N, C-alpha and C positions, 0 to 999 in steps of 0.2 A: 675375834675371829680365831680363837685358840686352836680350833680343829685343823687349821692350816699349818700347824706345827710340823705336819708331815712334809712340808716343803723343804725342810732344812736338812742338808746333808752334813753330817758331822765327820770331820777329818780326825786324824790322830792328834792326841794332846802333845803339844810341843813343850819341851822343858822350859822352865822359867829363866828369864834373864834378870839382870840386876835392876834395870830401870823400871819403876812402877808403870810408866806409860807403855813400855815394850811388853810387859807382862799382860796388861790389859789388852793390848793390840793382838797378842797371840791368842788369847781367849776369844776375842772378836773374830779373828780370821778362821778359827776352827769351829765356829758356830756355837761356842759356849757363851751365849749371850748373857745369861744370868750372872755368872762370875765376872764377865766383862763389865757389866753395869756396876757391880760392887766396886771393882777396881777404879773405874772412871769416876764414880761418886767420891771415892776417897781422894782422888787427885783434885777434883773440883772443889772439895771442902778444905784443902790444905793450901794455905797462902804461899807455901814454899813453891807450889807449881802454878803460880799466877799466869805465866805465859801459856801453859798447856790447858788452862781452864776452859777457854772457848771451844777448843777441839774436843775436850772431854765431854762437855754438855752435848755437842753434836753427836758424838759417838754413842752416848747414852740413848739419845733419841733414835738413832739408827738401830741400835740393838733392840729397843722396844719394837720398832717398826718391823724389823726382819724376823722377829719372833711373834709377829702378828698381834701386837699390843699397841696399835696406832694411837689410841686415846691417851695412853700413858706416855707416848712419845711427845705429844704436843707441847707440854710446858718446857721440855728440854730443848726443843727447836727454838722456842722463844728466848730461853736463856742463852742459847748459843748466839742468836742474832743480837740480843741486848749486850753481849760481851764482845761484839765485834767480829764474830765468825761469819765469813761470807762463803756461801755455797748455794748456787741457784737451785739445785735439785731439791734442797730442803724446803723451798717454797712450794714446790709441787706437792710433796708429801704432807706438809703442814696443811695445805689447802684440802687435800684428800681427807685428812683427819677431821678438819672442821666440817666438811660435807657429811661425814659419818655422824657427827653430832647435831646435824640439822642447821648449822650456821651457814646457810647457803650464800648469803650476800658477801660475807667476808671471804668465803672460799672462792667465789667468783672473781673477786679482785685479785687474789693471789694467782689463780689459774691464768687470768688475763696477763698478769705481769710475767709469768713463766712463758706463756705463749709468745711474748714479745722479746724477752731477754734470755730465755733458756737456751742451752746448747745441745741437749739430748733430743734428737729428732723424734724418737719414739715417744718420749714424754711430752714433747710439744704437741704431737698429734693427740695424745691422750688428754692433754690440758684443753685443747680445742673441743674434743668430744665431751669433756666434763662440763664445759661452759654451755654447750648445746643442751646437755641433759638438765643442767640447773634451770635453763630457760623453760624447760618442760615440767618442772617440779610442780608448779601451781596446778596445771591441768591434770597431772598424774595423781596429785593429792586429792583431787575431787573424785577419782575413781575409787569409790568405797562400796564394797558389797555389803549391804545391810543384813543379808541372810547368813553371813558367815559368823559363827560363834567360836571364839578362841579361848582356850583355857590353859593355864600353867599349873602343873600338878606338883604340889609340894613333895609328895612321896617319891616322885620320880626325880626331882631336881636335887642337885647337890651344890656345894659352894665351889665346885670345880667346873671344868668344861664338860658339858653334856651335849652331844650332837649326833648327826647322821642316823636318824631313825630308819628302821626297816622292819617289815612285818614278816614273821615266820611262824607258821602253825598257830596263828591267832595271838602270838606274843609279840612284844616290841623288842627288837634287838637294837642296841644303840652303843655309841662310843662314849667313853668317859675317862677322865684322868683321875678320878677318885680312887682312894684305897691303894694307890701304888706306893710300894715301899721304896723303889728306886726313884731317884730324882733326875729328871731330864734337864741337863744344864742349859739347854736352849731357852727354856722359859722359867725354870725353877719349879714347875709343876711336876707331877708324876708322869710316867709313861701311859699312853692311851691303851685301853683294853676294851674288849667287847663285853657288854652286859645284857641281861635278859630282864624284861619287865613283864610280869604276868599280871594282867588286870581283868577286872570284871567289865564286860562290854556295856553293861547297864550303867556302870559308873567308872569311866575310864581313869579317874584319879583315885581309884581304890585298888591298890595292887602291891606287888612285892618285887624288889630288885635283887637279882642274884648274879653271880659271876657266870659268864657264858660257858667257857670250856677251857680247861687248863692246858690242853694240847694246842689249841688255837692261840690262846693268849700266852705270849712269852714275856717275862718280866723285863727283859733287856731290849725289847722292840716296841714300836708303836703298832698296834693293830686297830684298824678303823674301817668304817663304811662297808659293812657286809651286805651282800645281796644273795638271795637264795632262789634255787629253782622251785617251781611251783609244787613239784612232787617231793621236795625236801631232800633229794638225793645228793645234791652238791651245793656248795657255797663258794663265793669268790669274795675276797676282801683285800684291803691294802695293808702292806706291812713295810715298815722302814728298815734301814740297816741298823747295825748295832753301834756304829761309830768307829769301829776298828779300821785302821788305815790299810790293813792287808785284805780287807773284804772285797769280793768281786762286785757286790751291788752297792753303788755309790748313792743311789737315790731311793725313792719309794717305788715298790713294785706290786704287781697283782699276783695273788696266790689263790690256789684252788684246793678245796678239801672235799672228800666224798663221805657220805654217811653210810657206813658199812658195819654190819653186825652190831647195831645199836650204839655206835660211837663214830666220831669224826676221825678221818684219817690224817696222817702227817701231811701238812700243807706242802704243795709243790708250786714253784713259780710258773706262771704262764709263759710259754716260749716266746710270744711276741713282746712281752714286757721288756722294755729297754732298760738295762741296768744303769745307763748313763743319763736317763731322763726320769721325770716325775710322772708316774702312772698311778692314778688313784680314782676314787669316786665310782666304783663299778656299779652297774645296774643291769640286770637281766631282763629281757623282754618277757612277756607273759608266757610264751611257749618255750622259753629257755634256749632258743636257737640264735639269739642275737645278744651280744654283750656290748653295752655302751659304757664308756669310761672317759675320764679327763686326763690330758697329758700335755706337757710342755715340750714334747719331742719336736725335732726340726720339721719345717714345712707347714707350720700352722699359720693362722691368720692373726694371732695375738699372743699374749703371754701364755694362756692355757686354753686349749681347744677341746671340744668333745669329739670323740671318735667312736666307731662301731666296728665290731668283728663278728663274722658269721661262724657258727659252730659247724665243723666238718662232720661227715658221716662217721669217721673214726673217733669222734669225741674231742679232737684238737680244735684250736681256734685259728681262723684264717687271718690273713694280713689285715691289719686295721685300716679303715678308710675314714678320712676326715669328713665330718658332717656338713662341711661347706660354709660359705659366707652368710647364708641366711640365718644359720644357728650361731656360728662363731663370729665374734667381733674382734676389734683390736685390743680389747681388754681380756679379762679372764672369764671363760665360760666353763661351767663345771657342775657337778652334782646332777647328772641327768637321771631321769626316771620316766619310764613309759607306763602309763596307766592302762587298765583294761579297755578303756575307750579308744586306745591307739594314740592319744595325745601325749606329747612329750612335755615334761616339766623340767626346768633347769634353772640354775642361778647364774647371773652375769653381772659384772660391773662395767661392761662395755656397751650394752644396749641402754637406751634411755630409762633411767630409774630415779629412785628417791635418795640414792646414796649407798655406797658399798655394794654388796651383792643384793640384787633384787630377784624375786621369783618371776619366771616367765612361763607362759603356756605356748607351745608350738603345735599347730594343727595343719593337716594337709587337706586341701580341698581343690578339686579340679587340677590336680598335679602341682598346685602352688602351696608353698609353705607360708603360713601366717604366724607372726610372733606377736604375742600380747602380754604387756605388763599386767600382772595380776592385781595391782593396786592395793589399797588398804582394805582390810586390816592385815593381809598377808605381808605386805612390804612396809618398811619403815626407813628412816634415814640410816639405820645400822645395817648389819649383814643379816640377810634372810635367805635361807637355802635349805636344800635337802628335803624337799616335799615328797611324801609318799602317801598312798591310799591303802587303807585296810578294806574298806568298802567304798562303793561309789560316792557316798556322801560323808565319809568320815576318814580322817587320816592324821598325819603329824608332820611337823617341819621344825627347823631350828632357827633361832634368832638370837642376836646379841643385843637386842633393844634393851633400853633401861627398864628395870623392874623396880617400881616405887622409888625409893631414895638411893637405891644401889646404882652407882654410875660406873661400875667396873667393866661394863660391856661384856659380861660373861655369857658364853653360849648356853642356852637353855632349850629344851624341847617343849613345843606347844602342840596340844591336840586341837583339831578344828572339826567342826560339824557344819555341813551345808544344809541349811533349812529352807532353801529356795523351793517355793511351791512347784510341784510337777504339773505342767500345763495339760499335757495329754499322755495318758498311758499308751504304751506301744507293745503289741504282741509280735514277737519275731518268729518266723518260720523259715525252713530251709527247703529249697527246691533246686532242680538243675537238670543237666542233660548227660546221658550216657553215650559215649562216643566210641565207635569201633575204629581201630587204627591198623592199617596195613601199609607198610612202606611209608610213603609220605601222604597218603590219602586218609581222610577222616569222613566217616558217615555216621548218622544217628543209628544207635544200636538198641533194638527193642528186646524185651524179655530179659533184662538184666536185674538180678536181685541186688538191691542196694540197701545196705544196713547202716544205720546211724548208731554209733557206740560211744560210750564215755571213755576217757583215757584208760580206765582200769579194765576195759573190755566188756563191760556190762551192756546189754542191748537196750537201746532206747526205742527204736522202731525199725521195721523192715518193710520195704515197698518194692514194687515191680515196675520197671520203666515201660511206658506204653509204646505204641507202634511208631511214634515220633522220637523215641528215646528220652522222653520226658518223665521225670519222677518228682513226687512231692511228698514231704513228710507233714503229718498233721500235728505232731507233738511240738509244743511251744519251746523255743530255745531259751536257755538261761544266759543272758548277756554277761560276757566276761569269762564264760566257760569254754573249754576246749572239747572238740569232738573228733572222732575218726569215722571216715566213710569207707566201707568195704563193698566193692562191686564184684559180683561173680556171675559168670555165664559159662555153660559147658563149651569146651574147646577154645576158651579164651583164658588168658592169664588174669588172675585176680588183680584188681587195682586197689591200693590202699592210699587214702588221702587224709592228711591231717588238716583239720578245719578249726580255725579259731574265730570266735566272735569278738575278739579284743578290739579290733578297729572298725567294727561294723555298725556301731550304734548310730542311729539317725539323729541329726541335730533338730532340736525342737523348732528352730527357725524354719526348717524345710517343710514342716507339717502343720504350722500354726493356722494356715488358711484352709485346711481340709475340713469338710463338714462333720466327719465322724467324731464321736466323743472318745472312742477307743480305736486306735489305728492298728490295722494288721499290716505288717511289713515283711515282705518275702526277700530273703537273702539268696544269692545264687551260688551254685557250686558246679563242678564238672568232674566226671570220672572217665578215664580213658582205658579201654581194654584192648590189648594186642592179641592177635590170633596165636593160639598155642601152636608151637612148632614141633610137637611130639611126633606127629605122623610123618613130617618131613625128615626128622632125625632118624626115625626107624627105617624109612625108605632109603635115604641117602647115606646114612651112617655118619655123616658129618655136615654141619651147617656153619655158616659164617655170620658172626655178629659184628657189624661195623660200627656200632654205637658205643662200644666200650673204649673210650678215648682216654689218653693220659696227657698230662702236660709234658712239654719238651724235656727230654732227659730226666724224666721222673717216673716213678712206678706207684705212687700213692693213688688210692682210689678217689676219683672225683665224684661229686654229687650226681652228675648226669650218668656216669658209669655205674654208680650204685643202683640207680633205677633199673638199668638193664640187667645187672646181676641179680636183682630181686626177682626178675622173671625166671632166671635159672633156679633160684631157691624155690619158687612156686612149682616149676617143672619137676624138680626132684621130690617135692612134698606130694604132688598130685600123682606121681608115677614112682612109687617106692621100689619098683622092680628093676630100675636101671641105674647104672653108674656111668660117669662120663669123664673125659679128659678135657681140660681147658687149655687150649694152646694159644700162645702169644707170638705174633710175627711182627718183624720190623721191616723198614725199607733197607736199602743197601748202603745208606750213608753212615759212615762210621766203620770201624774195623769189625771184621766178622766175630772176633773174640768178644769185643765189647757188646755187640748186638745180642749175642747168645746170652751173655750175663744179664743184660738189661731186660730182655724178653722173659728170662726165667724169673727174675724178680717181679715183673709185672704179672706173670701167670700165678706165681705164689701169692702175691698180694690179693689177687682176685679170688683165689681159692680160699685163702684165710678169711676173707670177708664172708664168703658163702658158708664156711664152717661156723663162723661167729653167729650166723642166723639160725643155727640149730641142725644143720645137715651133717650126718656122720662123715668123718674125714676119710673113711675107707671107700666112700662112694664117689670121690672126685679127686683127680690127679692134676698136677700142674706140669706143663711142659713148655719150655721156651725154645723156639725154633730159630730165633734171630732172623737172618735174611736168607736162610737156606731153601725155603719153599715159597718163592714169589708167585703171585698170580700173573704179574706182568714182568717179563724178563727185560733187562736193560731199560728200566723205567727212566724217563727223562723229565716229564712234567710233574708238577706238584700233585695233580689229580692221580697220576699213575703211582706215585709214591704212597699216596693215601690209600689206594686199593691194596697195596702190599702191607700196610700197617693195619692188621686186622686181628680179630680174636676168633678162634674156631672152637666149636664144641663137637667132640667126637664121641660116639657111642662106644663104650668099652664092654658093657655086659648088659644083658637083659635076661631076667630070671623067668 
């Protein structure tokens, strides 16, 4: 499980002391496990330090475990025990290592012993969970998918750690510790970097490995687990600190880079990434609007949990939300990935599995989340994680399972092909309703031009809604693809709707009893059009928009406010002869000076958003009025304060 070397925070190197044991201890405490192992081995082999020998063996085992080399730790745990060293926790970790090797019965006995005699409450709970999982191993081992073909590619594999595959522009981007000149003292291997594997789709094991990018890969950092937006415009990846004690970032963090002018930009840390916690394993949703990642930040359900963050209109990422106890367990849940079908795949050592990290599939049906162990051949007694799809029936994942006579438990990347027979072909189509919106009322709207476009703006089909507001496209959808719906009608604001087929694919179970050989399946959508307020603006000179709302004491544009501002963008696009003032008003709570300042920032933020959508800046002005022009004087109720907190649009000029 070498890819988890990103777990390790390296502190500063402390100067050596005279005692060999204290020197080894300082290496150990600062996360330099490889030098620590060498020092402890020297102590264990020297009869001069016979008294320290049991502890030296134990610390060697711990150094291997903490650097994610649990198999190499096992013989040293045994030596520590045989030499009289007593520490109950080592029985838990020894049992865990035996479980990874498939020695379930011996592992069960040690887990049982720890559950009865151990002192760490968290480990006791984990031991009880592991016992339950071992009881399920026989049934899980029988879950074998005979249609899954797995291959290990020699040209892709190295004798180092290769893990965390991701697909980008048809190539495989992965993490590896190969070819690193600098040595990471935590494991004795090189630093992890990102690599690109360009392969022939007809023969996935015929390709070439190249270094990904010199600006992204830094020789003194670990870079790992990259994820890419579908349009290839930005990537997010995990990066460790350098190990310098003066550094602000103590752990692993998430970084973003944009592809501009033919090259990747200097990576910047995501604002929500907590420098004091481990944030890694990023994965973008198909539409690029949701970021999933793993973290050991406070407030989780276990060691490492899976979180998600929504992308804001301004391109920043919102506050992370825990995925909840259905996904997250008391163990480690990580390496999330959401496929085009909408199903989430992740790795866990807390849900019932075959040992170590197992691959799981999470699906939502009738608002309920169902978790399924993927069984063999995806899972083994070793670590299996990081599953991704290139196509619906082809992808890659990582495993530390033994390869032939090699018992090093090195991470390797495997390709898989799903050769399951397709029972019934399905043709997917899109239809829906056009709705006219005025204030809070909604009515079917006839005569709406509804266009179906690809994300690049190319037209797929254009239809007209009928007298009931119903529209239907005849063009068959490509599942997994994204589309844009544009709805237009004279004297109404244009509506633009992003539509993804990612989570819309029907389950074969749901159509197996239908008589058709080929099933036509209609997906539903909706477009909402609001009445154009141009005539009202011309007649009154000023109108009030009450739906441009802000969070308390904040001026950043919210998603719901952006939708309203898009209407102003459309107004200015459709009527190029006008210019407007956007005014922001507050209630009278807070000082007059503060409210003027806050309202000005809010107005400027809204204007900047409109300008960012292509409107000339000389056609729109920002004005913050604070509490100076209330609708309700001496407001007392919250409803009255809300009336005063408004945004006004004033006509400045008409050509």
